[in-house]
C-alpha positions as CSV (number, residue, x, y, z in Angstrom):
1,M,-24.5,-8.4,37.3
2,V,-21.3,-6.1,37.1
3,N,-18.6,-7.1,39.5
4,N,-17.6,-4.2,41.6
5,M,-14.5,-5.3,43.4
6,T,-11.7,-3.4,43.7
7,M,-8.4,-5.0,42.3
8,A,-7.5,-4.3,46.3
9,H,-9.7,-7.6,46.8
10,M,-9.1,-9.6,43.1
11,E,-5.9,-11.3,44.6
12,G,-8.0,-14.6,45.9
13,K,-11.0,-13.8,43.3
14,P,-11.9,-16.9,41.3
15,L,-11.6,-17.3,37.1
16,G,-15.2,-17.9,37.1
17,G,-15.7,-14.1,38.5
18,S,-15.8,-10.7,35.8
19,I,-13.4,-8.4,34.9
20,D,-15.0,-5.3,34.2
21,G,-14.5,-1.1,33.0
22,T,-13.4,-0.3,36.0
23,N,-11.0,-2.9,37.0
24,M,-9.5,-2.7,33.0
25,Y,-9.2,0.9,33.5
26,D,-7.1,0.1,37.0
27,F,-5.2,-2.7,34.5
28,I,-4.7,-0.1,31.5
29,I,-2.7,2.8,33.7
30,S,-1.0,0.3,35.6
31,G,0.6,-1.2,32.6
32,A,1.1,2.0,30.9
33,G,3.1,3.6,34.9
34,N,5.4,0.5,34.2
35,I,6.4,1.6,30.7
36,I,6.6,5.2,31.5
37,I,8.6,4.5,34.8
38,N,11.2,2.9,32.4
39,E,11.4,4.8,29.1
40,K,15.2,5.3,29.8
41,Y,15.4,1.7,29.8
42,L,13.6,1.2,26.9
43,N,15.4,4.0,25.0
44,K,18.7,2.3,26.4
45,I,18.2,-1.2,24.7
46,N,16.7,0.1,21.3
47,V,18.5,-1.1,18.4
48,F,15.8,-2.2,16.2
49,P,14.9,-1.7,13.3
50,V,16.5,1.2,13.7
51,P,19.3,1.9,17.0
52,D,17.7,5.7,17.3
53,G,17.2,5.1,21.2
54,D,13.7,6.5,21.1
55,T,11.1,3.5,21.9
56,G,10.9,4.1,25.4
57,T,10.7,7.2,24.7
58,N,7.5,6.6,22.0
59,L,5.9,4.0,24.4
60,A,5.9,6.5,27.3
61,L,4.7,9.3,25.5
62,T,1.8,7.4,24.1
63,M,0.7,5.8,27.4
64,R,0.9,9.4,29.2
65,T,-1.5,10.3,26.6
66,I,-3.8,7.2,27.1
67,I,-3.4,7.9,30.9
68,S,-4.7,11.8,30.5
69,K,-7.7,11.2,28.5
70,A,-8.8,7.3,29.1
71,E,-12.3,7.7,31.2
72,R,-13.0,5.6,33.9
73,N,-16.6,3.7,33.2
74,I,-17.8,0.8,35.0
75,S,-18.6,-1.2,31.4
76,I,-15.5,-2.3,29.7
77,G,-16.7,-1.5,26.1
78,K,-17.2,1.9,27.5
79,T,-13.4,2.0,29.2
80,M,-12.0,0.5,26.0
81,A,-13.4,2.6,23.7
82,S,-12.0,5.6,25.2
83,V,-8.3,3.8,26.1
84,A,-8.5,3.0,21.9
85,K,-9.2,6.4,21.0
86,A,-6.5,7.9,22.8
87,A,-3.8,5.6,21.5
88,I,-4.9,5.5,17.8
89,E,-4.5,8.9,18.1
90,N,-2.0,9.6,19.8
91,A,0.4,6.6,19.7
92,Y,4.1,7.3,18.5
93,G,6.7,5.3,16.8
94,N,6.5,1.7,15.3
95,S,5.9,-0.2,18.9
96,G,3.6,2.5,19.8
97,M,1.4,2.4,16.6
98,I,1.4,-1.7,16.8
99,F,0.3,-1.4,20.9
100,A,-2.0,1.3,19.9
101,Q,-4.0,-1.1,17.2
102,F,-3.6,-4.0,19.9
103,L,-5.5,-1.8,22.1
104,Y,-7.9,-0.8,19.2
105,G,-8.3,-4.8,18.4
106,F,-9.5,-5.6,22.4
107,A,-11.6,-2.3,22.4
108,E,-13.3,-3.4,19.3
109,S,-14.2,-6.9,20.6
110,V,-15.8,-5.8,23.8
111,K,-17.2,-2.6,22.4
112,Q,-21.0,-4.0,22.9
113,K,-19.9,-5.5,26.5
114,D,-20.0,-4.4,30.5
115,I,-18.4,-7.1,31.8
116,L,-16.2,-10.0,30.5
117,T,-15.4,-13.5,31.9
118,V,-11.6,-14.7,31.9
119,Q,-12.4,-16.8,28.7
120,E,-13.8,-13.8,26.9
121,F,-10.8,-11.7,28.4
122,A,-8.4,-14.1,27.0
123,A,-10.5,-14.0,23.7
124,S,-10.5,-10.2,22.9
125,S,-6.5,-10.2,23.5
126,A,-6.4,-12.9,20.6
127,Q,-8.5,-10.7,18.6
128,A,-6.5,-8.0,19.7
129,V,-3.4,-9.9,18.2
130,Q,-5.1,-10.4,14.9
131,Y,-5.5,-6.1,14.5
132,A,-1.8,-5.6,16.0
133,Y,-0.3,-8.2,13.1
134,S,-2.9,-6.7,10.1
135,A,-1.8,-3.3,10.8
136,V,2.1,-4.5,9.9
137,S,3.0,-5.3,6.3
138,S,5.8,-7.1,7.0
139,P,5.8,-8.6,10.6
140,K,8.8,-9.9,12.1
141,E,9.3,-12.6,14.8
142,G,11.2,-11.7,17.2
143,T,9.2,-8.2,18.3
144,I,6.2,-6.9,20.4
145,L,4.4,-8.6,17.9
146,T,5.7,-12.2,19.3
147,V,5.3,-11.5,22.7
148,M,1.7,-10.6,22.8
149,R,0.4,-13.7,20.6
150,E,2.4,-15.8,23.0
151,W,0.9,-14.0,26.1
152,T,-2.3,-14.0,24.6
153,E,-1.8,-18.1,24.0
154,E,-1.3,-18.7,27.3
155,L,-4.0,-16.5,28.4
156,K,-6.2,-19.1,26.4
157,N,-4.4,-22.3,27.7
158,S,-4.2,-21.3,31.2
159,T,-7.5,-21.8,32.5
160,V,-6.7,-24.4,34.8
161,Y,-5.5,-21.6,37.1
162,D,-8.1,-20.6,40.4
163,T,-7.3,-17.0,40.6
164,L,-6.6,-14.2,38.8
165,E,-3.4,-13.6,40.4
166,N,-2.4,-16.7,39.3
167,W,-3.8,-16.9,35.9
168,F,-1.9,-13.2,35.2
169,S,1.0,-14.5,37.1
170,R,1.4,-17.8,34.9
171,S,1.0,-15.5,31.2
172,F,3.3,-13.3,32.9
173,E,5.9,-15.6,33.5
174,K,5.1,-17.2,29.8
175,A,5.8,-13.8,28.2
176,Q,9.0,-13.2,30.3
177,I,10.8,-16.4,28.5
178,I,9.7,-15.1,25.1
179,V,11.0,-11.7,25.6
180,E,14.2,-13.6,26.6
181,Q,14.1,-15.6,23.3
182,T,13.6,-12.4,21.2
183,K,17.7,-12.2,22.2
184,S,18.4,-14.7,19.7
185,M,15.5,-14.5,16.6
186,M,17.5,-11.0,15.3
187,K,21.2,-11.0,14.9
188,V,20.8,-7.3,15.8
189,L,20.1,-8.3,19.0
190,R,22.0,-11.1,19.4
191,D,25.2,-8.9,18.8
192,N,23.9,-6.3,21.7
193,N,22.7,-9.5,23.9
194,V,19.5,-7.2,24.5
195,V,15.9,-8.3,24.1
196,D,13.5,-6.3,21.7
197,S,12.6,-3.0,23.5
198,G,9.0,-3.0,22.2
199,A,8.2,-6.6,22.8
200,K,9.9,-5.4,26.7
201,G,8.2,-2.6,26.7
202,F,4.7,-4.8,26.5
203,L,6.2,-7.2,28.8
204,L,6.5,-4.3,31.1
205,F,2.7,-3.7,30.4
206,V,2.0,-7.1,31.7
207,E,3.6,-6.8,34.9
208,G,1.3,-3.6,35.6
209,I,-1.2,-5.4,35.3
210,L,0.1,-8.1,37.5
211,A,0.8,-5.6,40.3
212,Q,-2.6,-4.5,40.2
213,V,-4.0,-7.4,40.4
214,R,-1.9,-8.4,43.7
215,H,-1.6,-4.9,45.1
216,G,-5.0,-2.8,43.7
217,S,-4.2,0.6,45.0
218,N,-0.4,-0.1,46.5
219,A,0.3,-1.0,42.8
220,S,2.5,2.5,41.4
221,S,4.1,2.1,45.1
222,I,5.3,-1.4,44.2
223,L,6.6,-0.2,40.4
224,E,8.4,2.4,41.7
225,M,11.1,0.1,43.3
226,Q,11.4,-2.4,40.2
227,I,12.8,0.7,37.8
228,L,15.0,-1.4,35.8
229,D,18.8,0.0,35.5
230,E,19.8,1.2,31.9
231,S,23.3,1.7,32.9
232,T,23.7,-1.7,33.1
233,V,23.6,-2.4,29.8
234,E,26.3,-2.2,27.1
235,I,25.4,-1.7,24.0
236,N,27.7,-2.1,21.0
237,H,26.7,1.0,18.8
238,E,27.8,0.4,15.1
239,N,27.5,3.3,12.5
240,V,24.2,2.1,10.4
241,S,24.0,3.3,7.1
242,L,20.0,4.4,6.7
243,D,18.1,4.1,3.2
244,Y,15.2,5.2,5.1
245,P,16.2,8.0,7.5
246,F,12.9,9.3,8.6
247,C,10.3,8.0,10.6
248,S,7.2,9.5,9.4
249,Q,3.4,9.8,10.6
250,F,0.6,10.5,9.2
251,V,-2.6,10.8,10.4
252,I,-5.7,10.5,7.7
253,K,-9.3,10.7,6.5
254,L,-9.5,8.7,3.3
255,H,-11.9,9.9,0.8
256,R,-13.1,6.5,0.1
257,P,-13.8,5.0,4.0
258,D,-14.1,1.7,2.5
259,E,-10.4,1.7,1.2
260,S,-8.7,-1.4,2.6
261,D,-6.1,-1.2,4.3
262,E,-4.0,-3.5,1.9
263,A,-4.4,-1.5,-0.7
264,L,-3.3,1.6,0.8
265,M,-0.3,-0.7,1.9
266,K,0.4,-1.5,-1.7
267,S,0.6,2.0,-2.9
268,L,2.9,2.9,-0.2
269,S,4.6,0.2,-0.4
270,T,7.7,1.0,-2.8
271,M,8.2,4.5,-0.2
272,G,9.7,2.8,2.5
273,D,9.9,0.2,5.1
274,S,8.5,-0.1,8.2
275,L,5.3,0.5,7.3
276,V,2.1,0.3,10.0
277,I,-1.1,1.3,8.9
278,T,-3.9,1.2,12.5
279,G,-7.1,2.3,13.2
280,G,-10.2,1.9,11.7
281,K,-13.0,4.1,10.0
282,P,-12.6,7.3,9.6
283,F,-9.6,8.1,10.9
284,K,-6.5,6.2,10.7
285,Q,-3.0,6.5,11.5
286,V,0.0,5.3,9.0
287,H,4.0,4.9,9.9
288,I,6.7,4.5,7.5
289,H,10.3,4.5,7.7
290,T,11.2,6.9,4.3
291,D,13.6,9.0,2.7
292,A,11.2,11.4,0.7
293,P,8.3,12.4,3.7
294,D,7.3,15.3,1.5
295,K,6.6,12.6,-1.4
296,V,4.7,10.5,0.9
297,M,2.9,13.1,1.8
298,A,1.7,14.1,-1.6
299,L,0.3,10.2,-2.4
300,L,-1.6,11.0,0.9
301,L,-3.2,13.6,-0.7
302,K,-4.4,11.8,-3.3
303,N,-6.3,9.7,-1.7
304,A,-6.7,11.4,1.8
305,E,-7.2,14.3,4.1
306,V,-3.9,14.4,6.3
307,A,-5.1,15.9,9.7
308,S,-1.8,16.1,11.1
309,H,1.9,13.9,10.9
310,K,5.5,14.3,12.0
311,V,9.2,13.4,10.7
312,D,11.7,12.2,13.0
313,D,15.6,12.2,11.6
314,M,16.7,9.0,12.7
315,A,19.9,9.4,11.4
316,L,20.3,12.4,13.7
317,Q,19.2,10.3,16.3
318,Q,20.6,7.4,16.1
319,A,23.7,9.7,16.4
320,M,23.0,10.8,19.5
321,V,22.7,7.2,21.3
322,Q,26.6,7.0,19.4
323,N,28.0,9.7,20.7
324,P,26.3,13.1,21.8
325,K,28.8,16.2,20.9
326,N,28.6,18.1,23.7
327,R,26.9,18.4,27.0
328,V,24.1,20.8,26.0
329,G,21.8,19.9,23.3
330,I,20.2,22.5,21.1
331,L,16.6,23.1,20.3
332,T,15.5,25.4,18.3
333,D,12.5,25.9,15.5
334,S,12.0,25.7,11.3
335,I,11.8,29.4,11.8
336,A,15.3,29.6,12.3
337,D,17.2,29.9,9.1
338,L,20.3,28.4,9.0
339,P,22.0,25.6,7.3
340,A,20.2,22.2,8.1
341,S,24.2,20.5,8.1
342,A,25.2,23.3,11.4
343,I,21.9,22.1,13.4
344,K,22.5,17.9,12.2
345,E,26.4,18.5,13.4
346,A,25.3,19.6,16.5
347,M,23.3,17.2,17.2
348,G,20.2,19.5,17.9
349,L,17.0,19.5,16.8
350,V,14.7,21.3,14.9
351,I,10.5,21.9,15.8
352,P,8.7,22.5,12.5
353,M,6.5,25.3,11.9
354,N,3.0,24.3,10.8
355,V,2.1,26.0,7.6
356,I,-1.4,25.6,6.2
357,H,-2.2,25.7,2.7
358,D,-5.7,25.1,1.5
359,G,-7.0,23.3,4.3
360,T,-3.8,20.9,5.1
361,A,-1.0,21.7,7.5
362,Y,2.5,20.7,6.3
363,L,5.5,21.0,8.7
364,D,7.9,23.9,7.6
365,K,11.2,22.2,5.7
366,V,9.8,19.0,5.7
367,T,6.8,18.2,4.3
368,M,6.5,22.1,3.1
369,T,9.9,22.9,1.1
370,P,10.9,26.0,-0.6
371,E,10.5,24.2,-3.8
372,I,6.8,23.0,-3.2
373,F,5.6,26.7,-1.5
374,Y,7.0,28.8,-4.8
375,N,5.4,26.2,-6.9
376,N,2.1,26.8,-5.4
377,I,1.8,29.5,-3.9
378,D,0.0,31.0,-6.8
379,T,-2.7,28.4,-7.2
380,M,-3.4,28.3,-3.4
381,A,-7.1,28.7,-3.5
382,L,-6.6,30.6,0.5
383,H,-3.7,32.8,1.1
384,P,-1.5,30.2,3.3
385,T,-1.2,30.7,6.9
386,S,1.5,29.6,9.8
387,A,0.5,27.6,13.1
388,Q,2.6,26.9,16.4
389,P,3.7,23.6,16.8
390,T,1.5,21.5,19.1
391,I,2.2,21.3,22.9
392,A,2.6,17.2,22.2
393,S,5.0,18.1,19.4
394,V,7.4,20.4,21.8
395,E,7.1,17.8,24.8
396,R,7.9,14.9,22.2
397,A,11.2,17.4,20.8
398,L,12.0,17.9,24.6
399,A,11.9,14.5,25.5
400,I,14.0,12.9,22.9
401,M,16.6,15.5,23.7
402,L,16.4,14.8,27.8
403,S,17.0,11.6,26.2
404,H,20.8,11.8,25.4
405,Y,21.4,15.3,27.1
406,D,21.3,16.1,30.4
407,E,21.4,19.8,29.8
408,V,19.2,21.2,26.8
409,L,19.0,24.8,25.5
410,G,15.5,25.8,23.3
411,I,16.4,29.0,21.6
412,F,12.4,30.4,20.1
413,V,11.7,32.3,17.3
414,S,10.1,35.7,18.9
415,E,7.2,35.3,21.4
416,K,5.2,38.4,19.8
417,M,5.4,36.4,16.8
418,S,4.4,33.0,17.7
419,G,2.9,31.2,21.1
420,L,5.8,28.2,20.4
421,Y,7.9,30.0,23.4
422,Q,5.2,30.0,25.9
423,H,4.2,26.3,25.2
424,A,7.8,25.1,25.6
425,L,8.2,27.1,28.6
426,K,5.4,25.4,30.1
427,V,6.5,21.7,28.9
428,A,10.3,22.9,30.1
429,E,8.5,23.2,33.5
430,R,7.1,19.9,33.2
431,L,10.2,17.7,31.9
432,S,12.7,19.0,34.2
433,T,13.9,16.9,36.6
434,A,16.7,16.4,38.9
435,G,19.7,16.0,36.9
436,K,18.0,16.8,33.5
437,K,17.9,20.8,33.4
438,I,16.6,22.7,30.4
439,R,16.8,27.0,29.3
440,I,13.7,28.4,26.8
441,I,15.0,31.6,25.5
442,D,12.7,33.7,23.7
443,S,15.3,34.9,21.1
444,K,13.1,38.3,20.1
445,Q,14.4,37.5,16.2
446,N,12.9,35.4,13.4
447,S,14.3,34.1,10.1
448,A,18.1,34.6,9.6
449,A,18.6,36.8,13.0
450,E,17.2,33.6,15.3
451,G,19.3,31.2,13.0
452,L,22.5,33.7,13.8
453,L,21.4,33.1,17.6
454,V,21.2,29.1,17.2
455,L,24.5,29.1,15.2
456,E,26.2,30.8,17.9
457,A,24.8,28.7,21.1
458,I,26.3,25.9,19.1
459,R,29.8,27.4,18.8
460,L,29.3,28.3,22.2
461,A,28.5,24.6,23.4
462,N,31.2,23.2,21.3
463,T,33.7,25.2,24.2
464,G,32.4,23.2,26.3
465,M,30.2,26.4,28.1
466,S,27.7,25.0,30.6
467,L,23.7,25.6,29.9
468,D,23.6,28.8,31.8
469,E,26.9,30.0,30.5
470,I,25.7,29.7,26.8
471,G,22.0,31.2,27.7
472,D,23.4,34.0,29.2
473,K,25.6,34.5,26.8
474,I,22.8,34.5,23.8
475,A,20.5,36.5,26.3
476,V,23.2,39.5,26.1
477,L,23.6,38.7,22.0
478,R,20.2,38.7,21.2
479,D,19.7,42.5,21.9
480,Q,23.0,42.6,19.5
481,T,21.2,41.0,17.0
482,H,19.1,42.9,13.8
483,I,17.6,41.8,10.6
484,Y,16.6,43.8,7.4
485,V,13.9,42.4,4.8
486,S,13.6,44.3,1.1
487,V,10.0,43.6,1.0
488,D,9.4,43.3,-3.3
489,T,5.7,43.2,-2.8
490,L,3.4,44.2,-0.2
491,K,0.6,41.6,-1.3
492,F,1.6,38.7,1.0
493,M,2.3,40.9,4.1
494,I,-1.1,42.7,3.7
495,K,-2.3,39.0,3.4
496,G,-0.8,37.6,6.0
497,G,-2.0,40.6,8.5
498,R,1.6,41.9,8.7
499,V,0.7,45.3,7.0
500,S,-2.5,46.5,7.6
501,K,-4.8,47.3,3.8
502,A,-4.6,50.9,4.7
503,Q,-1.1,51.1,5.7
504,G,-0.2,48.4,2.6
505,L,-2.9,50.7,0.2
506,I,-1.1,53.8,0.7
507,L,2.6,52.3,0.2
508,S,1.2,50.7,-2.8
509,K,-0.1,54.0,-4.3
510,L,3.0,55.9,-3.6
511,H,5.0,52.9,-5.1
512,L,7.0,52.7,-1.9
513,Q,8.3,49.7,-0.6
514,P,9.1,49.1,2.9
515,V,12.6,47.3,5.0
516,V,11.2,45.8,7.8
517,S,12.6,45.0,10.7
518,I,12.0,43.6,14.3
519,D,11.8,46.1,17.7
520,D,13.5,45.5,20.7
521,Q,10.7,43.9,21.9
522,G,10.6,41.2,19.0
523,K,7.6,42.8,16.7
524,G,7.8,43.4,13.4
525,S,7.8,46.9,12.4
526,I,8.6,49.2,9.1
527,W,12.2,50.5,9.4
528,A,12.2,52.1,6.1
529,K,10.6,52.9,3.1
530,T,12.1,53.0,-0.3
531,L,11.0,53.4,-3.9
532,S,13.2,50.6,-5.2
533,R,15.0,47.4,-4.5
534,K,18.4,49.5,-5.5
535,Q,17.3,51.9,-2.5
536,A,16.5,49.8,-0.3
537,F,19.9,47.8,0.0
538,K,21.7,51.0,0.1
539,K,20.0,52.1,2.8
540,I,20.5,48.7,4.6
541,L,24.5,48.8,3.4
542,K,24.5,52.5,5.2
543,K,23.1,51.0,8.9
544,F,25.9,48.2,8.4
545,Q,28.2,50.1,7.5
546,E,27.4,52.6,10.9
547,D,27.5,49.8,12.9
548,A,30.6,47.7,11.3
549,Q,32.5,51.0,12.0
550,K,30.8,51.4,15.7
551,Y,30.6,47.9,16.9
552,G,32.7,45.4,15.0
553,I,30.4,42.6,13.0
554,H,30.8,39.3,15.1
555,S,28.6,37.9,12.0
556,Y,26.1,37.7,9.6
557,G,23.7,35.7,7.0
558,L,21.9,36.6,3.9
559,V,18.4,34.9,3.2
560,Y,16.2,34.9,0.2
561,A,12.8,33.9,-0.9
562,D,12.5,32.3,-4.1
563,D,15.3,33.9,-6.1
564,A,18.9,34.0,-5.0
565,A,19.9,36.2,-7.5
566,A,17.6,39.1,-5.5
567,L,21.1,39.3,-3.7
568,E,23.3,39.8,-6.4
569,G,25.9,42.7,-5.8
570,F,24.5,43.7,-2.4
571,R,25.8,40.2,-0.9
572,D,29.7,41.3,-2.4
573,K,28.8,44.6,-0.7
574,I,28.5,43.3,2.2
575,A,31.1,40.7,2.2
576,K,33.6,43.8,1.8
577,I,32.5,46.1,4.7
578,A,32.2,42.9,7.0
579,G,35.8,41.4,5.6
580,K,34.3,38.3,5.9
581,A,32.4,35.8,4.0
582,P,28.6,35.3,5.7
583,A,27.9,32.3,8.0
584,F,25.4,31.4,5.7
585,V,23.7,32.2,2.3
586,E,20.0,30.0,3.2
587,P,16.2,30.1,1.3
588,I,13.9,31.7,4.0
589,S,11.7,29.5,5.6
590,S,8.2,28.9,4.1
591,A,6.5,29.9,7.5
592,V,8.3,33.3,7.1
593,A,8.1,33.3,2.9
594,L,3.9,33.0,3.2
595,N,4.4,37.1,4.7
596,A,7.4,38.0,3.2
597,G,6.5,36.9,-0.6
598,R,8.6,36.5,-3.6
599,G,11.4,38.2,-4.2
600,A,11.9,39.0,-0.6
601,A,15.8,39.2,0.4
602,A,17.6,39.8,3.9
603,I,20.8,40.2,6.1
604,A,20.9,39.7,9.5
605,Y,24.0,40.5,11.9
606,M,25.3,40.4,15.1
607,K,27.2,43.3,16.2
608,G,30.6,42.4,18.4
């Protein structure tokens, strides 16, 4: 018979009793909560495998998803199935994926059961550890894996205790000892006198379970008093050279579901390190540190569908940890065309847009580069489209920024062109807390015009301005910023819906080439109709000269689609009028190129 005793009554519960799905749900939620409240501490001690300060954020995001998506059921099998599904599909980072695989292994062990005896709980935990180890291509001792294994061993060996509280207490004490020992298991941990961050995260999870056993519904209030103080930790930050700077994760569905994880690991092993493969059938998650995420993506697509993926620049995150450049962190999206070095030097982040090519969503400027885009554009079965990042992607980017900055400014593509701005507003409202301030700005621009606003925000941040000072200035400058795009062909704009078929047919029959701009509301519009590229540039030059004489030119940037030569001659004339070189000359984002098409070229400038 299923034991329905609440955790408030489990303190003296004998080991001969049972653990049901509601008990297990409460264990998971309490353990997850203890990780979440100690996110900052786990970030601070994160020095392995890369000192990029995001283990706490990755684990906390994984746990938040479990809390929001897991379903309580009296059956432990059904409860754990929902927990495992939420974890596997939404795990972040190396430790997050190993943790998710542990939960998945536990769920596989109990999927036909409604209750567990304590002996069965220990046995299921042992199977979960085996799953976790099997997911890692090169398991290393002194990590989360070590603590999982030793905690489980203690569960099996501690059945002499007479109550659940004493049983969990003993296993927690053993895990504490093992976590402390991780300091001596790896040189980087010894050098910094810290324990492994992932291992500490698992210990916090176990501590949360113990608190639930002891205090039941009062566990959360007890945990709130146990937040670890990261200010007491001193890390000896060194500039670590990363051979594989991109932390990449892919959710895949194999073409051959029976293919073993070992075969997949072998095919990926030469492309990086920290390789972890989690999940079962049909979906798996692949985690790898690599220097070529686009090549990993290409390899995976030969054997699987890629349902989703994310890529983090660990070198950038490491720089943020070691020495944030300014008091205000800058966040933008990949539609903002500007040199990648500029945002990287400012220690800001870029949220990639999704570029959907023949049913697969790529990350703009990461796994979908301009070279890949134009090499494939003529053979695509379907016209490529773009899609805004998920709320989870926005939340993770803001969470990373907030772990390094107390003030964050987000400048995003025009609200009239994407829902990203509204996503960011919602996430910012949720993440803004005491001592953490976020401001989100609708650039009312795209491409190079948005890039100029981001560059100006970086420049202002470098002067030491506050978040509100920079935000107020950018809000004024966006109305003084303009973009004019000469489109060589209307084919892509018609396919992408930017120009109606009727309007496109008329323009094509008249052999007219439009110049596209953005109005005051942030909507795209046809600014001029010309007979040739030469005439288009002539009209743009005239407008630029008029504004230069009347207002002056603060800065300008030039962008092109697949052919930089499209700007020849025009670039020199613009520079002569402005009396200065462009802030940048860059290829346009693939998310913009899918509408602008081949041969497009543009200028954006800021008056004043």
